Wavefront OBJ file of the C-alpha trace (Angstrom):
o trace
v 10.707 1.133 12.560
v 12.601 1.632 9.307
v 13.013 5.328 8.534
v 12.703 6.736 5.021
v 9.987 4.198 4.139
v 6.552 5.560 3.290
v 3.553 3.343 3.921
v 0.057 4.005 2.572
v -3.007 1.771 2.878
v -4.001 0.178 -0.441
v -7.605 1.289 -0.068
v -6.376 4.892 -0.247
v -3.858 4.210 -3.022
v -6.484 2.687 -5.321
v -9.413 5.004 -4.548
v -8.110 8.490 -3.730
v -8.068 11.143 -6.464
v -5.622 14.000 -5.984
v -2.899 16.058 -7.627
v 0.340 17.262 -6.068
v 3.405 18.775 -7.665
v 6.602 16.726 -7.582
v 8.006 18.983 -4.839
v 4.809 18.715 -2.796
v 5.122 14.943 -3.032
v 8.666 15.174 -1.681
v 7.591 17.140 1.379
v 4.631 14.806 1.870
v 6.762 11.669 1.620
v 9.274 13.116 4.082
v 6.453 13.589 6.595
v 5.008 10.139 5.857
v 8.378 8.513 6.448
v 8.456 9.981 9.970
v 5.178 8.347 11.020
v 5.296 5.308 13.274
v 2.049 3.322 12.974
v 3.257 0.822 15.557
v 3.472 3.472 18.263
v 0.964 6.076 17.051
v -2.811 5.855 17.089
v -3.190 9.564 16.320
v -1.223 12.114 14.345
v 1.250 14.340 16.154
v 2.567 17.665 14.955
v 5.622 17.381 12.744
v 8.205 20.095 12.257
v 10.631 20.578 9.421
v 13.334 23.213 10.011
v 13.060 25.926 7.364
v 16.540 25.138 6.040
v 15.640 21.443 5.693
v 12.286 22.364 4.159
v 13.957 24.503 1.490
v 16.476 21.730 0.806
v 13.683 19.185 0.273
v 11.778 21.500 -2.044
v 14.643 22.904 -4.113
v 17.439 20.393 -3.613
v 19.874 23.289 -3.109
v 20.787 25.908 -0.544
v 18.573 28.923 -1.310
v 19.332 32.545 -0.461
v 17.264 33.885 2.410
v 15.911 36.655 0.213
v 14.056 34.014 -1.785
v 12.972 31.868 1.144
v 9.954 33.997 2.167
v 8.215 33.627 -1.180
v 9.099 29.954 -1.369
v 7.834 29.091 2.116
v 4.647 31.136 2.012
v 3.606 30.153 -1.509
v 4.468 26.495 -1.059
v 2.748 26.229 2.342
v -0.383 27.950 1.056
v -0.609 25.698 -1.982
v 0.019 22.490 -0.061
v -2.558 23.343 2.595
v -5.193 23.992 -0.077
v -4.676 20.675 -1.848
v -7.616 18.294 -1.518
v -8.204 14.584 -1.853
v -11.375 13.324 -3.510
v -12.804 9.885 -2.842
v -15.839 7.850 -3.951
v -19.038 8.057 -1.895
v -21.616 6.141 -3.939
v -23.920 9.184 -3.787
v -25.146 10.202 -7.252
v -27.221 13.027 -8.688
v -28.511 12.570 -12.233
v -26.213 9.571 -12.582
v -23.074 11.483 -11.609
v -21.259 10.715 -8.375
v -20.708 13.433 -5.800
v -17.246 12.748 -4.419
v -16.182 13.412 -0.862
v -13.357 15.874 -0.242
v -10.794 16.352 2.490
v -7.483 18.133 2.999
v -4.131 16.490 3.677
v -3.426 18.664 6.704
v -5.331 20.222 9.600
v -2.853 23.066 9.499
v 0.485 24.194 8.049
v 2.132 26.985 10.013
v 5.513 28.405 11.038
v 6.624 27.594 14.602
v 9.773 27.433 16.708
v 11.203 24.166 17.977
v 12.657 23.592 21.456
v 15.972 25.098 20.308
v 14.343 28.283 19.063
v 14.824 27.375 15.386
v 12.085 28.379 12.965
v 10.304 25.426 11.376
v 7.292 24.663 9.236
v 4.833 22.705 11.357
v 2.367 20.197 9.884
v -0.474 18.172 11.325
v -2.117 15.544 9.116
v -5.924 15.617 8.919
v -7.626 13.137 11.265
v -9.705 11.402 8.533
v -6.399 10.076 7.128
v -5.682 7.999 10.250
v -7.123 4.756 8.776
v -4.933 5.134 5.686
v -1.630 6.203 7.234
v -1.633 4.691 10.740
v -4.074 1.763 10.872
v -2.357 -0.211 8.162
v -3.525 -3.642 7.025
v -2.735 -4.063 3.323
v -0.450 -1.295 2.164
v 2.285 -0.270 -0.226
v 5.772 0.555 1.041
v 8.247 2.657 -0.973
v 11.658 4.031 -0.056
v 11.950 7.824 -0.256
v 15.224 7.523 -2.181
v 13.237 6.218 -5.150
v 10.992 9.279 -5.190
v 13.516 12.059 -4.522
v 15.052 12.234 -8.044
v 11.703 11.980 -9.843
v 10.488 15.112 -11.632
v 7.035 14.067 -12.828
v 4.273 14.210 -10.233
v 2.270 11.754 -12.345
v 5.171 9.302 -12.255
v 5.367 9.522 -8.446
v 1.616 8.996 -8.139
v 1.524 6.016 -10.505
v 4.638 4.464 -8.967
v 2.631 4.180 -5.754
v -0.422 2.757 -7.533
v 1.429 0.323 -9.801
v 3.737 -0.970 -7.064
v 0.691 -1.585 -4.859
v -0.926 -3.461 -7.754
v 2.214 -5.551 -8.289
v 2.495 -6.347 -4.586
v -1.186 -7.307 -4.481
v -1.073 -9.689 -7.460
v 2.546 -10.891 -7.521
v 1.731 -14.185 -5.813
v -0.378 -15.420 -8.731
v 0.589 -13.275 -11.746
v 3.891 -12.921 -13.576
v 2.611 -9.698 -15.123
v 0.199 -7.428 -13.278
v -2.249 -5.478 -15.449
v -3.962 -2.240 -14.421
v -6.552 -0.926 -16.878
v -8.122 2.541 -16.785
v -10.483 4.550 -18.925
v -8.755 7.738 -20.040
v -11.045 10.007 -18.040
v -10.840 7.746 -14.999
v -7.040 7.907 -15.080
v -7.093 11.686 -15.446
v -9.464 11.993 -12.490
v -7.270 9.765 -10.342
v -4.243 11.925 -11.163
v -6.203 15.068 -10.347
v -6.199 16.428 -13.904
v -9.779 15.913 -15.143
v -10.481 17.650 -18.447
v -6.812 18.278 -19.287
v -4.879 16.980 -22.301
v -7.876 16.320 -24.549
v -5.518 15.376 -27.397
v -4.120 11.879 -26.818
v -0.697 12.954 -28.138
v -0.491 15.562 -25.365
v -1.657 13.059 -22.752
v 1.090 10.687 -23.864
v 3.749 13.410 -23.919
v 3.004 14.990 -20.554
v 1.567 12.081 -18.567
v 2.153 8.571 -19.933
v 5.699 8.895 -21.219
v 7.045 10.464 -18.008
v 5.328 7.721 -15.988
v 6.920 4.976 -18.071
v 10.357 6.583 -18.273
v 10.743 7.675 -14.653
v 9.276 4.584 -13.007
v 11.571 2.390 -15.103
v 14.567 4.618 -14.423
v 14.220 5.113 -10.684
v 12.232 2.193 -9.262
v 14.400 -0.639 -7.998
v 11.450 -3.031 -7.809
v 9.148 -2.758 -10.828
v 9.213 -2.177 -14.579
v 6.274 -0.608 -16.394
v 4.974 -0.474 -19.951
v 1.613 0.553 -21.358
v -0.589 0.253 -24.414
v -3.651 2.051 -25.727
v -7.109 0.534 -25.417
v -9.131 1.455 -28.476
v -12.760 1.568 -29.502
v -12.351 1.544 -33.267
v -9.754 4.216 -33.969
v -10.441 6.180 -30.791
v -8.222 5.655 -27.723
v -10.552 5.132 -24.771
v -8.268 3.652 -22.150
v -4.783 2.679 -21.043
v -3.424 -0.658 -19.877
v -0.328 -0.672 -17.684
v 1.782 -3.837 -17.497
v 3.868 -4.203 -14.343
v 6.615 -6.774 -13.786
v 9.366 -7.274 -11.266
v 12.471 -5.452 -12.428
v 14.955 -7.728 -14.149
v 17.921 -8.382 -11.903
v 16.118 -7.165 -8.786
v 15.816 -9.547 -5.883
v 12.131 -10.527 -5.630
v 10.721 -8.729 -2.622
v 9.254 -11.848 -1.090
v 12.443 -13.912 -1.390
v 14.886 -12.096 0.883
v 12.421 -9.669 2.391
v 12.041 -9.699 6.160
v 9.017 -7.735 7.405
v 9.705 -5.577 10.427
v 7.714 -5.676 13.654
v 5.407 -2.879 12.592
v 4.374 -4.734 9.422
v 3.675 -7.969 11.265
v 1.777 -6.188 14.038
v -0.397 -4.411 11.474
v -1.736 -7.758 10.245
v -5.119 -8.875 11.584
v -4.594 -11.362 14.412
v -5.405 -14.560 12.474
v -3.091 -13.535 9.617
v -0.331 -12.827 12.127
v -0.833 -16.281 13.642
v -0.781 -17.812 10.147
v 2.451 -15.949 9.364
v 4.070 -17.161 12.573
v 3.076 -20.782 11.895
v 4.568 -20.637 8.392
v 7.826 -19.106 9.636
v 8.025 -21.609 12.496
v 7.777 -24.428 9.943
v 10.717 -22.920 8.062
v 9.117 -20.845 5.292
v 11.134 -17.697 4.618
v 9.505 -14.662 6.263
v 9.255 -12.743 2.999
v 7.605 -15.644 1.177
v 5.158 -16.167 4.022
v 4.347 -12.459 4.284
v 4.374 -11.331 0.655
v 3.357 -14.473 -1.205
v 1.403 -16.921 0.940
v -0.755 -14.681 3.152
v -2.249 -12.705 0.206
v -3.252 -15.982 -1.454
v -5.424 -17.112 1.486
v -8.755 -15.764 0.315
v -12.480 -16.314 0.761
v -15.103 -15.208 3.257
v -14.831 -18.462 5.229
v -11.084 -17.923 5.655
v -11.385 -14.318 6.809
v -10.355 -14.266 10.464
v -9.309 -17.927 10.385
v -6.240 -17.878 8.153
v -4.230 -19.709 10.802
v -6.742 -22.572 10.629
v -6.086 -22.799 6.894
v -2.318 -22.919 7.434
v -2.800 -25.658 10.032
v -4.857 -27.651 7.523
v -2.306 -27.115 4.746
v 0.594 -28.249 6.957
v -1.360 -31.298 8.113
v -2.102 -32.267 4.513
v 1.520 -31.746 3.515
v 2.880 -33.823 6.395
v 0.488 -36.643 5.536
v 1.105 -36.845 1.787
v 4.626 -35.552 1.206
v 7.654 -37.830 0.959
v 9.591 -35.134 2.802
v 7.072 -33.947 5.406
v 9.539 -31.705 7.250
v 10.929 -29.889 4.186
v 9.992 -26.168 3.985
v 11.377 -25.988 0.420
v 9.057 -28.722 -0.832
v 6.136 -27.184 1.065
v 6.821 -23.865 -0.688
v 6.972 -25.724 -4.008
v 3.608 -27.343 -3.304
v 2.053 -23.985 -2.489
v 3.684 -21.762 -5.106
v 4.632 -23.909 -8.101
v 2.152 -26.785 -7.906
v -0.549 -24.506 -6.454
v -1.859 -27.351 -4.316
v -3.148 -24.976 -1.642
v -4.733 -22.400 -3.949
v -8.410 -22.075 -4.778
v -7.899 -23.673 -8.219
v -6.963 -27.068 -6.734
v -9.133 -29.935 -5.488
v -7.214 -29.931 -2.207
v -8.380 -26.393 -1.428
v -11.965 -27.597 -1.080
v -10.901 -30.248 1.432
v -8.951 -27.675 3.433
v -11.955 -25.353 3.379
v -14.116 -28.111 4.895
v -11.574 -28.561 7.689
v -11.575 -24.838 8.396
v -15.387 -24.700 8.498
v -15.482 -27.689 10.847
v -13.029 -26.040 13.255
v -14.997 -22.809 13.132
v -18.195 -24.621 14.091
v -16.419 -26.437 16.913
v -15.058 -23.153 18.247
v -18.503 -21.532 18.099
v -20.036 -24.450 20.034
v -17.298 -24.661 22.660
v -16.469 -20.997 23.135
v -18.834 -18.433 21.584
v -16.810 -15.627 23.179
v -13.583 -16.782 21.510
v -15.441 -17.044 18.213
v -16.802 -13.508 18.553
v -13.315 -12.229 19.393
v -12.043 -13.751 16.147
v -14.856 -12.138 14.198
v -13.993 -8.765 15.736
v -10.268 -9.277 15.060
v -10.883 -9.597 11.301
v -11.355 -5.870 10.927
v -8.517 -4.539 13.072
v -4.770 -4.937 13.278
v -3.180 -7.246 15.813
v -1.924 -4.102 17.573
v -5.475 -2.771 17.993
v -6.772 -6.183 19.056
v -4.009 -6.548 21.656
v -4.657 -3.075 23.073
v -8.358 -3.872 23.456
v -8.160 -7.374 24.941
v -4.806 -7.508 26.727
v -5.554 -4.719 29.154
l 1 2 3 4 5 6 7 8 9 10 11 12 13 14 15 16 17 18 19 20 21 22 23 24 25 26 27 28 29 30 31 32 33 34 35 36 37 38 39 40 41 42 43 44 45 46 47 48 49 50 51 52 53 54 55 56 57 58 59 60 61 62 63 64 65 66 67 68 69 70 71 72 73 74 75 76 77 78 79 80 81 82 83 84 85 86 87 88 89 90 91 92 93 94 95 96 97 98 99 100 101 102 103 104 105 106 107 108 109 110 111 112 113 114 115 116 117 118 119 120 121 122 123 124 125 126 127 128 129 130 131 132 133 134 135 136 137 138 139 140 141 142 143 144 145 146 147 148 149 150 151 152 153 154 155 156 157 158 159 160 161 162 163 164 165 166 167 168 169 170 171 172 173 174 175 176 177 178 179 180 181 182 183 184 185 186 187 188 189 190 191 192 193 194 195 196 197 198 199 200 201 202 203 204 205 206 207 208 209 210 211 212 213 214 215 216 217 218 219 220 221 222 223 224 225 226 227 228 229 230 231 232 233 234 235 236 237 238 239 240 241 242 243 244 245 246 247 248 249 250 251 252 253 254 255 256 257 258 259 260 261 262 263 264 265 266 267 268 269 270 271 272 273 274 275 276 277 278 279 280 281 282 283 284 285 286 287 288 289 290 291 292 293 294 295 296 297 298 299 300 301 302 303 304 305 306 307 308 309 310 311 312 313 314 315 316 317 318 319 320 321 322 323 324 325 326 327 328 329 330 331 332 333 334 335 336 337 338 339 340 341 342 343 344 345 346 347 348 349 350 351 352 353 354 355 356 357 358 359 360 361 362 363 364 365 366 367 368 369 370 371 372 373 374 375 376 377 378 379 380 381
C-alpha cells in the first residue's frame, strides 16, 4: 500500500456535507493515509504522538506550556464535528439530513513505549466510504499540507473526483452548484450572504490554492445568473498543463485493483494482458463501460470488443491501435453503432450462463455490489 495517499469513496465525496478547519483536515488526512483498505475490514485505533500531533497542526515545534490548550481544544473541536448526508426524508418539503461524527472517540493514551499520544478511532458508519472502496478519489497528502483554506482542501477533493470520473469522455469537466447548495456542502449554510464576500473568502481561495498546489488539475469558475442575481457557480476542471495524464503512466497498486468489483477486475486484467497500459485500462476504459446490462459483466464486454477488433482491424494484435479505436474513434462507446452489437453479444452470453449455471450467474450478480476482495473472502473459503 502506498503511504501518504488518502482515498475516499466518491459517494461520500459528492454527497457528504461538512466543515473542518484547514488544520483539522491535515490531522484527518494523516489518519486517512494510514488506513489500509486491502487488509482492514474494520477500523483500528490510531495513535499520533503528541509531538507529531502538534507538528501536524502547527507546522512548528511548540512550547510545552502551550501544548495543553492546543491538544484539548483541538481534540474537543474535532470530536464534535459532524457530517451531514441526504436521507430523502422531508417535512414540509424540506429534507431532514442524517448526521454522524467522524470519530467514535478522541482521547489521550500511551503507546507501547510509554509515550503520550492522541488516540483516534473512526466511526463505524464510515467503513463503506473509507475501507470498502469501489470508485474513489486518491490525493497525496503533500498536496494538502501547504494549503491554508479549508474550502480549497474540500473542493480539491470534490473537483479531482469529478475530473477522474469524467476524464475519459470530457476534455473539461464541469461541476455546477446553486449557491446555497455549495454553502451547505462546505458546511457554511447561511454565511456570506453578499456574493462579494463569498467570492473573497470561499471562491477565490479555492481557485488560487487548487491551482497553486495541485499537481493534477487546474480550476476556474464563473457565476451562474438569473437576471442580475448570482444564483450558482460553475467550476471548470482540466488536467494541469504539463502534468502527465494520470491514466497514461499511472499504475494502480494491488489495493486499487482488488477494490474493483470482480467483473471489472477481470476486464482490467484482460485489457492489460492484451497490452493496454494499466493506467489507461484502469482510469480511462473501465469507467466508460456503462449500462445496467454491463454491470457485473464488464469482462464480457471487453471480450466482445477484443473479438471485434481482431476481426476488423488491419493490425489485430496492436494495443496502440486498439486504444485508438476505443479512445479517439470511440468505436466501443455507447455513441457508436458497434456498441449495440457488443451489447447483444453480452446479453447472449449472460443468457447462456444463466441457462447453464444459475449458481455462477447469481454469484456474478452478487459480485456487482462488492469489491473483489470481499467476493474472494466470501467464496474462496
